[in-house]
N, C-alpha and C positions, 0 to 999 in steps of 0.2 A: 574976418571972424570964421572959425571953422564950424561946420555943421556936423552934428553927430548923426551918422548914418544909421538906418534901421539894423544893419548887420552888427554894428557896434553895440547898440542897445540890447539886441538879443544875446550877444556874447557876454555883456555885463550881467544880465539877469540870469543867464546860465551859470556863470561863476558864482553868483550869490546862492543859487539853488544847490550847487555842488558843495559850497562851503557849509551850508546848513546841514546837508547830509553827512559831511565829514565830521562836523561838530557833534552831531547826534551819535555817530559811530564811536567817537572818542569817549563821549559821555557814558554810553552803554558799556564800553570796554574797560571803564574805570580810569581812563586817561583824561586829562584836562589841559587846556592851554594856560590856565591860571593856577594850577596846582591844587585845585579843589577835588574832593573825592567824588565818586560817581553818584552818591546819594547820601542823605543825612540818615544817621541811625543812632540808637542808644542801646545800652546793654542793661539787662535786668537779671538778678540772681534770685531764684526761687528754691525753696526746700523740696518742692514737688511741682511738676508740670503735667500732672495726670489730666488727660483729656485735651491738652493743647497740641496743635500740629503746626507744621510748616505751612505758611500762607493763612494761618488764623488771623483774624482781624485784631487791630489795635485801635482802641477808641479813647478819646479824651473828652471827659464830661459827656459821654454818650454819642459823640461825633467821630466817625471813622477817620483816622489820620494816617494809617499805615498798616503793615502786616508783619507777621513773624517770618524772618528770613532764615534763621538758623537756630537749632536746638542742640546744645552740646552738654556733655556731662563733665563737670569739673569736680575737684576734690571736695566732697561734702555738700554739693549743691548742683542745681541745673542752671546753665547759663542760656539766656534768650537774647538773640540779636533781633531788634525790631527796626525795620526800614520805615522811615517817615516819608510818605508820598506828598504830604502837605507841609508847608512851612509853619507848623504849629509850634507855639512857644510853650515848652515844658519846663517848669521851674524846679529848682532843687527843693527838696522837701515834699515833692509829690508822692503819692502812694499808688502803686501798681497792684492790681488784684486780678486773679484768674477767675472769671465769671462765666456763666452760661446763660443763653437765651431761653429761659424756662427750664423745667425739670429735664427735658430730653433735648434741649437745644445745643447748638454748636458752642464750644468753649472759645472764649476770646479774652484779651487783656484789656481791662478797664483802668484808665489812669485818672486819678482824682487830683486836680491841679493844686499845687502848693500855694502858700500865701504870696501876696504881691511883693512883699519886701525881699523875697528870695531871688537870687540870681538865676537866669535861665541855664539849663543844661547845654553844654557844648556838644559838637558832633563827636560821637564815639564815647561819651561819658557814661558813667554807671549810675542808674537809678537804684539807690540802696534800699529804700523802704518798700517791701513787697509783701504780699499776702498770697499764700497758695490756696488752691481750690479745696473744697471739702471732699474727702475720700469717701465715696459711696460704699465701698466694700467695708470700710471701718464702721460705717453707720449700721450696716447689716449685722456685723459681729456684735455691736453694742445692743442691737435689738434682740439678738439671741440671748445675750446675758440678761437683758431685762425680762425676757420670758421666764428664765430660770428663777429670777427674783419673785415674779408674780406667782409662780408655782409654789415656792417656799412660803409666800405670804398666805396663799389660800389654804395650805396645809395647817398653818398656825391657826387660822380662823376656824377651821373645822374642829381642831382640838379644843378651841375655846368653847364653841357651841356644844360639843359633846358633854362638857361639864355642866351645861345649863339645860339639859334635857328634862330636868325635873319640873320646869315650868311648862304646863300644857299649852299655854298661849304661844309659846315660842317654838314648840316642837315641830309644827308644820313648816315654819320658816327655816328651821335647821335642816329639815329634810330636803327642801328645795335648794338650799345653799350647798348641801352635800352633793346633790346631783350635778349642780352647776360646776362645783370645784372638781368633781370627778371627770366631767366632760372636758373642762379646761386642762386638767392634768393629762388626760389622754391625748388631747391635741398637741400640747407642748412636747409630750413624749415623742409623738410621731415626728414632729419638726426636728427634734434633737437627733432622732435616728435616721433622718434624711428621707422620710417617707412623704409622698405627695409632692405637688409642685412647689409649695412654699418650703418644705423641708429640703428638697434638692437645691433650691435657690440659696438657702442659708448655708448648707453644708458642702455642696458640690461646687468647687471653684470653677470647673469647666462649664457647667450649666449657667452659672452666674455670668461668666465672661461672655458666653455666646449670646445670652439674652441682653446683656449690656451693650454689646456691639450692634445687635439688631435694633434696639431702641435708639441708640445714638445715631445710627444711619438714618432712621426715619426722622429723627429730630433735625438732622442736618438738612434734609430735603425741605422740610417745612420751614426751617429758619431761613434758608436761601430764598424761598419763595416770598417770604415776608419782607426780606431785605432788597428785593428786586426793585430798582428805580426805573422810572419811565419818563422820557421827554418827548413831547409832541409839538410840532411847529410847522411854520411855513415861511419861505423866503422867496424873494424875487430879485433878479439882477438884469440890468439894462446893458446890452452889448452894442458897442459902437459899430461893429462890422455890419450887422443887419438892421441897426436902428430899431430893434425890438427887444421885448423883455422875455425872460425865461423864468418859469416858476418851478419851485421845488417843494414837495411835501415830505416832511422828515419825521421818522420814528426812531428813537434811540432807547435801547434797553441797557440798564446798568446793574449787572450782578455784583460788581465790586466798585469801590471808589476809584480804582486805577484801571478799570476795564469796562468796555462797553461794546455793544453791537449796533451798527448803524444801518438802517433801511431807509432808502430814499427813492422817490419817483419824480422824474422831470420829463421835459419834452425836448426833442431834437429839432430846434428851430431852423437849423440849416437844411434839414430834410424837408421840413414843412414849406419853406420858401423856395425850394428847388424849382427850376424852370419858370420862375416868376409867378408861381401860384401857391396858395396856401392849402395844405392837405392835413386836416385834423383827423388822424386815424390812430389806431392802437400801435401801428408800426412806428409811429413817431415817438412813442414813449420809451424812456431810458430808465434802467433800474440800477440802483446802487445797493450792494449788500457787503458790508465790511465788518471785520473784527478789529478793535483798537485797544492798545495797551499803553498806559502812561508810565514813563520812567522819569522821575523828578520833574523837570520843566518841559520834557518832550513827550509827544504822543505819536506813535507810529501806527499806521493803518494799512490794511491789505485786504484784497478780495476783488469784488466787482465794482468798477467805477463807471457809471453811465453805460452799463451793459458790455463792458470790456474789462480785461484784467488790468488792475492798477494798484498803485501804492501811494500812500500819502504820509506827510510829515508835518507836525505842528509844533511850534515853539511858543511857550507861554511866558509872558512878561507882565510887569506891573501888577502883581497879585492876580494873575490870570485875566485881567481886563483887556490886554492887548495880545493878539495871537498872529504869528506869521505862519501862513499855510502854503504848502507846496504839494501839488498832485501831479502824478505822471500816469497816463493811461493811453488807450488806443495805441498800443506799442507798435503796431504795423502801419500806423497812419490812418487818417479818417477816410480818405479817398485818393484818387490820382492827383489831386491838387494839394494834398498834404500827406506826404509819404513818411514823415518823421513822427515820433511819438508826440502826443499832446501834452504839453507842459503848461500848467496853470499855477500862477503864483499870486497870492493876495495877502492883504493885511486887514485883520478883523478887529473891531472895537466893540466890546460888550458893555451895556449900560443897564442898570436896574435888574440885573440877573437874567432877564428874559428878552430884552430888546438888544439888537445888534445891527451894525452896519459894516460894510467892507468894500474894498476896491482892489483892482489889480489888473493883470494881463493874462490873456488866454491864447493858446496856440503859439507860444513864443518861439517854437522851433519851425513853424510853417508860415511863410510870408503871406500866402494866399488868404488864410483865414485869421491871421493875427489881428487881435482886437483888444481894446480897453473896455473894462466893465465896472459898473457901480451896482451895489446891492444892499439889501437890508431885510430884516425879518423879525420874527418873534418865536420864542421857544419856551413852552411851559413845562415844568416838571410836575410830578404827581400831586404835590401839595397845591400848586396853582390850579390844576385841573379840578381837584376836589372843591376848591373855593368857587370856581366858575360854575360847576354843576350845582353847588348849593345855592348860588344866586339865582340860577335859572328856575329852580324848584321852590 
């Protein structure tokens, strides 16, 4: 019976890691081993896309499922290509509307799901039923027209009361109404001539556009702050090499559904147990600060990994409950006993949205520190944290 040597095991794990990286590269580049496209998308046609931008959010029943990838002008309408980052089921007969988060909020596409008896839209199909956003400039023009109508109405009322001045009891009322209508007429006249702030806003397109851009920019900042997601958690893993555990404190910020920032603090247990003694100092702490972006079923990460430059790749399976994770860092090696980059590969299972467990191998390219590990942890999102704080108080 042949025994598989450690070198053979390392070679097989390295091949698996390289295959995952190759598969990710092909996915991002639009290629596929199975003839699938690099991502799922749908097309929507609008009469107007005022306020909508590339990377604007796409939501289904209030839940973010993708983003606007392309805006093109076709004959007689605007065509929007929306990339779906989640495998959301959008049925034929659904309605797409351009909405905004409040009066000054960022514009986004809201999809209202069609009836259950309708077939789902396929990749690249067109969602025909759309509603364009309300044009604010058109509303301002309608307001100006309404002011003209009010002016005409007050003039008619003044003529009516002029004919009724013979009644003494009404003469005082008529005088007050005349003053009010004169003032109103003066105000509306100034607005029509473009005088004052409101007048310039109504009649000067440049002033209106500048003000609109300023308010829209402020609204975007507030909207992005409101949409910022937060995850907070802790995990621990037991490593066979040192027969000890390693703890991690995790903070994750999610400005978008397909993007997040990862901050993590852990301890260097190899340094702590060096020379046969345990040293609990700040020098043993390791810091991770990465930016991550999701492309379909893949997440690519980059930045600092345990206080060294590193990159990571994650592949999501089984509706995101099973994740294959590969990390490469310490590019120049950990020390003289491990001169090759640190390669860490694991398989992670998530249960009940916030509990997870994982196992894998670390330092696969360096025999001296090569180890097997088991881990588990808990990760709360902002809704879970609100519930916990509410229970405490």
